[in-house]
N, C-alpha and C positions, 0 to 999 in steps of 0.2 A: 261407839258409831251404830247405828242398827243395820245399816245397808252393807252390802259387801263392798260396792265400790262407792265410797262419801264424793260426795260434789265437789271440787277439787276450787279453792281460791281465784278470782279475777284474774290474780295478777298471777298466776302459774298456770291456770288450766290450758293447755294448745287445745283444748278444742271448746272454750268457751264460745265460740261465734258460729258452731254447728258445720266445722268444716268437716269432720266425721263421715270418712269415705264410704259411700255403700256396703255392708256387710262385716267392715273393720270393726269393732269395736274399742274403745281406750281403754288402756293397759290397767291394773288397778293400783292402788294410789298408796293401800296400806303401809307400806313399806319406806313411802318417800314424803310422810308427816313430817315436820319440819320437829324439833325438839320443841320448841315454844308452843305447836299448836299442841303437841300430845301433851304438854306439863299444865296447858290450859284446861286440857280434856281430867285429867287427871287429877287438877287439883296440888301438883304437886311446889314444897315452899322454897321462893329463891330471897335468900337473906344480901343476893349480891347491892341492887339498886339501896334498901335499905342504910348497908353500912356507910356506901358510899357519899350517902346525901348526909349521915351522920357524921363522918368526916368533914364536910365541906361545911357544916352547921356550926362545926365545935372552931374551927379556920373561920368562920363571920364573929361567930362570938369573941376571939382573940384579936382580932382585927376592928369587927365594924365595930361593934360594942364597947368591948372596955377599953379602947384605941381609937375612937372615934373623932374626928375633927372636933374642935368646938368652936366652929362657925361658919358665915353663912358659904353657902356652894351654889357657884352659876352657871350653867346649860345656856349657850346664847343659841336664839333659832332661824331667826332672823338678821342675813348679813347686810351692807350695805349696798341698794342696786335692787334688794328685793320688789318684788310687784307688791305684797303687803306686809304688812308688818305683824309679827308674833308674839309676845308678851316672851321676855325667856325666861324661864323655870328656874326658879332656886327653892335649894332646901337647905335645912338646916343638915349639919353633920351626925348631932348628935340624937337628933330626933331619928334622923331616916336611918341610922346605924338600926337602932335597936328597933327598930319596926320590922326590919331586914331579916336581924333573928330571930323574931315572935315567929314570923310570916314561913321561914325556913325549918324550924324545931316544928311546928304544927304541921308542913310538907312531910317532912319524916316522921313523925309521929304514925301517920296518914300511912307510907308505908309499909311503917310495922305492923300496922293495923293491918293491912294487905296484905303482906306474908306472911302473917299468920294466920288466915282465909283461906292463903294459894293461890291469891287472884295481883294481876298484875296491877302497877301504880296506875291513875289514867294522866291518861297524854295531857293535861288539864293542868294539872300537878306536878309534871316534871318540869309545863313550860312556865309558869306562876315559880317555881322554885329557881331557874336557871334566869326571869327577867330579874329578880329580887336579889339572887346571889350579882347577877355582873351589877346593876343600877347602883346597887352595895359595895361593889366598890369602886368602878366608880368616884362615887361619892367619897370615900375612904381615900384614894388614890389622888384625886384630884384635888380636895381639901385639903390636905398635909403636905403640896405643892405651893411653891412661893406664887405663885399665880392662881385663887382657888374661882378661877372661871376658863371654860373649853368651847368652843364651836361645834356645837350638837350637828349642824352642815356637815361643817367639815368634818370632822368625827366619823359620819357615816356615808360620806362620797368618798372619801379615801379608801375606809374598808371596801368598796363595792371595787375600785378600781384595783385595789390589792387581790381581790377575787377574781377576778377575771378569768386570769390565765389557769387558777385553780378549777375555776365551771368548766372551761373549756376542758380539761385537763380529764376532769370526773365523768364526764360525758363521752368522752373517747376510750376509758376504761368502760364505761355503762354499757358502751354497745359491745366490746369485747365480750365483757363476764355473762351481759343478757346471750351471749350467741352459745357459753361455753368453753370460754378461753380466757385464763388468767392473764390480766395485761400488768406486769409489774412494770415494765418499759415505759409508762406512763413518762419519767423523769429524764428519760433517752429523745422519747418523742418532743417532750418542749423545749428542750434543747435544742435537737437538731434543727429546730423548725425557729427558733431564734438566729441558729448562727447561720444557716442558708437563707433568712429574710436580712440579716446582716450582709450577705455577701452581695445575693442577687443587687439588692436594694442599691449596695455602693457603685457595683459596675454597672446597673443601668441607668444611675439619677431618678427612680421612679418607685416608688415605696409600694403602689399594686401590683408593680416585678417582685417588686420583696414579699409580700404578700400571698403570693403567687409561688414562689420556693417555698416559702413556709410549709406548708400544706403539703408539697412536693417533697421535701425533707423528710416532716413526719410522715407520712404513708412509703416510704425505703425502708426508714426501719420499721414498721408496722408488718409490712413486705418480708423483711427479711423473719422475724415474730411471727408470723402466719406460716411462713414455708416450713420452718423449723418444728414449730408446738403444731400443726394441721398433718402437713406433707411427711412429716419425718420422723412427727408424734415422740419428739425431744421434751423433757418435763421441761412445763411452759414456767413455772417459777424460775427455774436454772436456766431459760435464754432471756429470759424477760432484766436478771439481774445481771447475764455477761452483755446487755447492750445498751445499759443504764452505764456501765464500767467503760466499752469500747467506744460508746457515744463520748464520754468524756476525755478517753484521753485521746482521741479523734480531735477531737472541737479544739482541747487546751494543747494539741500539738501542732494543730493548724494555726491557732491565736498568735502564739508563741515568737511562730516561722514564716509565718507571710503576713499574717492583720497586722499586729503589732509595729513590725517598723514599715509598713505601708500603709498605715491607719487611711492616709487619705483616699487613698484608690480603693482600697479592702473593707473597712472597715465606719464609714459615714453615711449609711441609709439614710433619706431625706425621712421627716416625720408625715402620718397618715393623717389628715384632716381630721378637727374637729367638729362637729356642728351642733351650735344650739338651735332649738326649735324658739320662734318668737313667742315671749310671754310666757309660755308654758316652762321655758329655763331659769324663769324668774320668783319660778313659785317658793316657797321657802320648805328647806331641807330637800323635797322631792324633785324639785326641778334640777339641778343637778346632778342627780343620781337618773333621772329617767328621762331626762330632755338637754342634754349639754355631754355627750360624751363620743370619742371616737368612734369611727366607721366598728372596727372591732367588740367596742363597747354594745351597741343597737345590733350588730350580730348573737352579742351574746342574750342577746333578751329574744330575737328570733330563734337561735337553735335550740334554747332551753325547749320552748312552744314547741316547735316542727318535731323534737327528738320525741316530747310527749305524747303527741297527738298520733308520730308514725308508729310507738311499737305498744300504744292500745288501741292507738282505733285503725287500723290498717290489717291487711292478707300479712305482709310483710311484720309487722310488730308479731303477729298473732306464733308465725311459723318462729319467730325468732326467741321468742318467751317458752317454746316450744323446744327447738333445736336447744335452749338451757339447759331446763329440765328435764328434758324424757328422750334425748334424738333416737333411740332404738324406732320409739313407737311413731316420734314424726318418719325416720323412715318409712315407716311401714305403709303411709298414708302418702307416700310418694314426693318428701320437701328430700333437695338433694342436701346430707347434714352439711359434710366439710366445704362446699361450694359456700352454702352459704354462712358458713364460719370465715371463710378466708374474706369474701366481700365486706362483710361486718370489720372485722380486722381491719382491712382497709379504711374502709368509712370511720373508727374511731382513731385513725392515722390523723386523716385529713381535718378530724374535729380537734386533734388536740395540737396541730399545728396550726389553727386562730390561735390558740394561747399562746406558742411559745412567739409567733411573731407579733405579740403584743408589747415584750421587755425588748425587743430593738428597733420595734416602729412607733412605738406609741411612749413607754414609760421613758426609755432611753435610748439614743440613736447612736449606739456603737456595741458590742459586744465583748462581752466579760468572759472570763475562764469561768467554768462551772455557775454562770452567771442566776440559774435558777435557784441555785440554794436548797435543793430539797424540796421543794414546791411538788413535784411528780407524784413524792408520796404522801405529801399532806390530801393530795387530789386521791390519791386512792384511800388514805384515811377517811376522806369527805363523801368518797362515794361509798364506803361498807356503812359511816352513820349515817346517811341519807339511806338505807336502805334499799342499793339499785333501783331506784326512780330517780329520774330527771329531777320533780322539783325537790324531794329528798336532797340532792346532790347538791344541787341549788342554795339551798336553805345550809348545808352544815357547809357547803365552802364560803357563804358570808357571813356564817360566826368565823370562820380562821380567818377570813380576811380584817376582819374588825379585830380580831384580835393583834394580828398582825400590825393595823396601824394605830391599836391601841398604844404599845408598847413606841411607837416610833413619837408621838403625840406627847404620849406621858415622860419622856426621855428631857424634848424640847421642852414641859413645865417644869423641870426640874426638882419630880418630887424626889423623897426621902428613899424610897425602894433603890438598892443598886442595879445599875445598869445591865450587868450580867444574868438577871432575874429576871428585868423585862423582856431580854432578848428570849431568853427562855418561852416565854408567855405563848406564844405561838405553840409553840410544841408540846406543853403541858397541858392546854386546850383541847391538842386531838390525842393525848393520852387518856383523859380523862372519858369522851366523846366516846370517843373506840371502847374502851376497856370498861368502862364504870356505867355512864349518863345512856346507852344507845340501846340497854336492856340485852333480850335474847334477839338473836338477827341471823338468817340465815342465808346466803347466799343462792343462786340456782342450784340447782341436786346436781347436774353432772358441769359445775366448768370448775375447769382441771382436768377433763377428764377426757383423755383421746377417744375418737370415736373414730371404728373400725365396723365397715360393712360386711354384714356376715353373706 
């Protein structure tokens, strides 16, 4: 870099909108360059991505190539009642399997060449590899089942439904971490939101009261997180883990002693209504996903757009990113760092609470012990995989929702893959995404660091 103070990237610079106070210069950023950015400058070689892609290519060769199903595999696009009919997709297992292997090997070779040159693999190449690996896996596993035919519309619509709580959870974590507070307590926020929605909805007989209670319940968990991590400066990771254990134990105890013996009174909440937009909901594939959702489903799309706009296009978003990257500099410009962090942690709990309400007001009309089943941790992985960006978190959550739904559909089809391995599928995707395919990723520089005003 030739200048003393290099120009910061848009998503990192708290000074991007010209909010620097008169006479106060932005602090130097030389020591805050991410490892990925530094590697790009000096051309450091990273072999992690080529190695991961090579291993996945070998798996594809063994399964999709040498063990490809020698039959036709069909994917239904249109269903009965759709506005118009789209021809089904059909491929031959052997042909598609070897085509998949060829593409994966080619992308792996490109990754090796780029690594030798000290350059990163282009984003389009990663997306191409992912598309062919997933489609190759689908063709292999569906073609090997008793019924080599699956509804593409049902697969995608179910994936979006399972991803809804993950999306809310990852957005809640994003609001905290962009402010500099690590939120490990997403699991506890989702679980207590689901519990509060079930109890309040049952007692009031109103799903809307249950939805409000879910937001309040998750915000209470966030309040505890904010008080200990911001006010008393306790280690944020430890506080988050303790909160998850506390909420799990508390809701489990109340479920066994109060809800289960009196289920008709405390654990029978009504469902939130589902709204189908006339005509639009009958469009093949896209209709059920975009225009036939519950209230929480529509809120999910709105919240993603709102968080993205607020984070990158408003004064609040500029200050939030400044506090997460360089709180001392933000304080110098008059931003009340800890107050902003406190409010954003509470706001993150409100967002996560909407995801918790999905479990007991949309998915099932009852609360069960630990019903979130680790969804908060997968939401945290989606946040990292999405590079602390609302759109990235949305896409990563959809990927994990797809893996979860695929496991259920494949179990129903009767594939030769053992059910235990299918149950592992969402978590295997999580590990691969975060540890290998995400590449170099850096969170906000001040995330996890308590701030004390000097």
